[in-house]
C-alpha positions as CSV (number, residue, x, y, z in Angstrom):
1,M,-29.5,-13.2,9.7
2,Q,-28.2,-9.8,8.6
3,R,-24.4,-9.6,8.2
4,H,-22.3,-6.9,9.7
5,L,-20.4,-4.4,7.6
6,S,-16.6,-4.9,7.2
7,D,-14.2,-2.3,8.3
8,E,-13.7,-1.3,4.7
9,E,-17.5,-0.9,4.2
10,L,-17.8,1.2,7.4
11,L,-15.1,3.6,6.1
12,T,-17.1,3.9,2.9
13,V,-20.3,4.6,4.8
14,L,-18.5,7.4,6.8
15,S,-17.4,9.1,3.6
16,P,-19.3,12.1,2.2
17,R,-20.5,10.0,-0.8
18,A,-21.8,7.1,1.3
19,P,-24.4,4.9,-0.5
20,E,-27.9,5.0,0.8
21,R,-28.1,1.2,1.7
22,G,-25.0,1.6,3.9
23,R,-26.6,4.4,5.8
24,R,-29.8,2.4,6.2
25,H,-27.8,-0.5,7.6
26,L,-26.0,1.7,10.0
27,A,-29.2,3.2,11.3
28,A,-30.6,-0.3,12.0
29,C,-27.5,-2.1,13.3
30,P,-26.3,-1.0,16.8
31,D,-23.1,-3.1,16.5
32,C,-22.0,-1.5,13.3
33,R,-23.0,1.9,14.6
34,R,-20.8,1.5,17.6
35,R,-17.8,0.4,15.4
36,A,-18.4,3.3,13.1
37,Q,-18.3,5.7,16.0
38,D,-15.0,4.1,17.1
39,L,-13.6,4.6,13.6
40,E,-14.8,8.2,13.5
41,R,-12.9,9.0,16.7
42,L,-9.8,7.3,15.3
43,L,-10.0,9.2,12.0
44,A,-10.6,12.5,13.9
45,A,-7.3,12.0,15.8
46,L,-5.3,11.6,12.6
47,P,-3.4,14.6,11.1
48,P,-4.8,16.0,7.7
49,P,-3.2,14.5,4.5
50,R,-0.3,16.5,3.1
51,Q,0.9,16.7,-0.5
52,Q,4.4,15.5,-1.3
53,P,6.2,18.1,-3.4
54,A,7.2,17.0,-6.9
55,R,10.7,17.2,-8.3
56,D,10.9,19.7,-11.1
57,G,12.7,19.1,-14.5
58,A,15.9,21.0,-13.6
59,A,16.4,19.1,-10.4
60,F,15.8,15.8,-12.2
61,R,18.4,16.7,-14.9
62,Q,20.9,17.5,-12.2
63,W,20.2,14.2,-10.5
64,A,20.6,12.3,-13.8
65,Q,23.9,14.1,-14.7
66,A,25.3,13.2,-11.3
67,R,24.9,9.5,-11.9
68,P,28.0,7.7,-13.3
69,A,27.8,7.1,-17.1
70,A,27.2,3.5,-18.2
71,G,30.0,1.7,-19.9
72,R,33.0,3.5,-18.3
73,R,34.4,0.2,-17.0
74,G,34.5,-1.6,-20.3
75,R,32.3,-4.5,-21.2
76,A,31.9,-5.9,-17.6
77,P,28.5,-4.2,-17.1
78,V,27.2,-5.6,-20.3
79,R,28.3,-9.2,-19.3
80,T,26.7,-8.7,-15.8
81,L,23.5,-7.5,-17.4
82,G,23.5,-10.5,-19.7
83,W,23.8,-12.9,-16.8
84,A,21.0,-11.0,-15.0
85,A,18.7,-11.3,-18.0
86,V,19.3,-15.1,-18.2
87,L,18.7,-15.6,-14.5
88,T,15.5,-13.5,-14.6
89,A,14.2,-15.5,-17.6
90,L,14.8,-18.8,-15.8
91,L,13.0,-17.5,-12.7
92,L,10.0,-16.4,-14.7
93,A,9.9,-19.7,-16.6
94,A,9.8,-21.4,-13.2
95,G,6.8,-19.3,-12.1
96,L,8.8,-17.2,-9.6
97,S,9.2,-13.4,-9.3
98,L,11.9,-11.1,-8.1
99,P,11.1,-8.3,-5.5
100,F,11.0,-4.9,-7.1
101,R,13.5,-2.2,-6.0
102,A,12.6,1.1,-7.6
103,P,15.2,3.9,-7.9
104,A,15.7,6.0,-4.8
105,T,13.9,9.1,-6.3
106,P,11.1,11.1,-4.7
107,V,7.6,9.9,-5.6
108,A,5.1,12.8,-5.7
109,G,1.4,12.2,-5.0
110,P,-1.4,12.6,-2.4
111,A,-0.7,11.1,1.0
112,T,-2.9,8.4,2.3
113,R,-2.4,7.6,6.0
114,L,-3.7,4.1,6.8
115,V,-5.9,3.4,9.8
116,P,-4.7,0.7,12.2
117,L,-7.4,-1.9,12.6
118,N,-5.4,-4.2,15.0
119,P,-4.7,-2.9,18.6
120,A,-1.1,-4.2,18.3
121,F,-0.4,-1.4,15.7
122,R,-2.4,1.4,17.3
123,R,0.8,3.5,17.8
124,D,2.2,2.8,14.4
125,R,2.0,4.8,11.2
126,V,1.9,3.7,7.5
127,V,1.6,6.5,4.8
128,V,1.3,5.8,1.1
129,Y,2.2,8.4,-1.5
130,W,0.7,7.6,-4.9
131,Q,-0.4,9.6,-7.9
132,P,-3.2,7.8,-9.9
133,A,-1.7,6.1,-13.0
134,S,1.8,6.4,-11.7
135,P,3.9,3.1,-11.9
136,T,5.5,3.7,-8.5
137,A,4.4,4.6,-5.0
138,R,6.3,5.5,-1.9
139,L,5.7,4.1,1.6
140,E,6.6,5.8,4.9
141,L,6.7,3.4,7.8
142,H,6.9,3.8,11.6
143,L,6.4,0.3,13.0
144,T,7.0,-1.1,16.5
145,P,5.7,-4.7,16.0
146,P,5.1,-7.1,18.8
147,P,8.0,-9.5,19.5
148,H,8.1,-12.9,17.8
149,P,5.0,-12.4,15.7
150,A,3.5,-15.6,14.2
151,R,3.2,-13.8,10.9
152,P,6.5,-12.0,10.5
153,Y,5.7,-10.1,7.2
154,L,3.4,-7.2,6.4
155,E,1.9,-7.4,2.9
156,V,0.7,-4.1,1.3
157,W,-2.2,-4.4,-1.2
158,F,-3.8,-1.9,-3.6
159,I,-7.6,-2.8,-3.7
160,E,-10.3,-2.3,-6.2
161,Q,-13.7,-4.0,-6.1
162,G,-12.4,-6.8,-3.9
163,H,-9.3,-7.5,-6.0
164,H,-6.1,-7.3,-3.9
165,V,-3.0,-6.5,-5.8
166,P,0.3,-7.0,-3.9
167,V,2.7,-4.0,-4.0
168,A,5.2,-4.6,-1.1
169,S,6.3,-7.2,1.5
170,I,7.8,-5.7,4.7
171,P,9.7,-7.8,7.2
172,L,8.5,-6.9,10.7
173,A,11.9,-7.8,12.2
174,A,13.6,-4.9,10.4
175,P,11.1,-2.7,8.6
176,P,12.5,0.2,6.5
177,A,11.6,3.8,7.3
178,Q,10.8,4.4,3.6
179,M,10.6,2.4,0.5
180,T,9.6,2.9,-3.2
181,V,7.5,0.2,-4.8
182,R,6.2,-0.7,-8.2
183,V,2.4,-0.5,-8.7
184,P,1.1,-3.2,-11.0
185,H,-1.5,-2.1,-13.5
186,P,-1.2,1.6,-12.5
187,R,-4.1,2.7,-14.6
188,W,-6.6,0.5,-12.7
189,P,-9.0,2.5,-10.6
190,Y,-7.7,1.5,-7.2
191,S,-9.8,2.9,-4.4
192,A,-8.1,1.7,-1.2
193,V,-4.9,0.3,0.4
194,G,-4.8,-2.5,2.9
195,V,-2.1,-4.3,4.9
196,T,-2.2,-7.9,6.2
197,M,0.2,-10.0,8.3
198,E,1.5,-13.0,6.4
199,A,3.7,-16.0,7.3
200,S,5.8,-15.6,4.2
201,P,6.7,-12.7,1.9
202,Y,5.3,-12.0,-1.6
203,V,2.1,-14.0,-1.2
204,R,-0.5,-13.8,-4.1
205,H,-3.6,-13.5,-2.0
206,P,-4.4,-12.3,1.6
207,S,-4.6,-15.1,4.2
208,N,-5.5,-13.0,7.2
209,R,-7.6,-10.0,8.3
210,R,-6.3,-6.5,7.6
211,V,-4.3,-4.7,10.2
212,F,-4.2,-1.4,8.3
213,F,-6.7,0.1,5.8
214,A,-7.7,3.4,4.3
215,P,-9.4,4.7,1.1
216,L,-6.8,6.2,-1.3
217,A,-6.6,10.0,-1.1
218,N,-8.4,11.8,-3.9
219,R,-10.0,8.6,-5.1
220,K,-13.7,7.7,-4.8
221,S,-14.8,4.3,-3.7
222,T,-17.0,2.5,-6.2
223,G,-19.2,0.5,-3.9
224,Y,-18.6,-2.3,-1.4
225,P,-15.3,-4.2,-2.2
226,Q,-15.2,-7.6,-0.6
227,A,-13.1,-8.1,2.5
């Protein structure tokens, strides 16, 4: 029995550089062809991607000079930093990790607007700004989640060849409008971004089907990543 293409594979087939085997499957499978047509209509309704302007050197120096100089309050910041280092070391030794909070500075990069794959999020918007090889990315969120979801967190993943790397955990009860996140292994050739609903934050692997997905802007897919 021939398997159907996943949503990620269908988006790859709809790209200009679609592999020949994907086109052959689409020509022979009416179910996948109907889903591909639905995705084409959805993609056609989305606005074109926009480039986030970068901050020039003069503006960055002005921002850095406006920050309070370290050490003006005596040795208290040093003691606080020392306790924070000890606490972080203990958590890492126990196999735990702390959520990353990047500085509130603009992140430049191509905009990737994710496609909602779940009808509950059809009116919502998730946009990812990321420059390849950059250690940080910025998320713009407009979410109106259903009340009392069974999985109250959205987990954002950078994807390459079926490997899902977590970059953010978003509480559906109070999602932020924007957030800057750390991208692990920024030089990896990530090709797509996916979002899943999870029962707890900061999970290591997806446990549910994706509710948003899109190939990363200005990046070519390298085949058929696993769902």
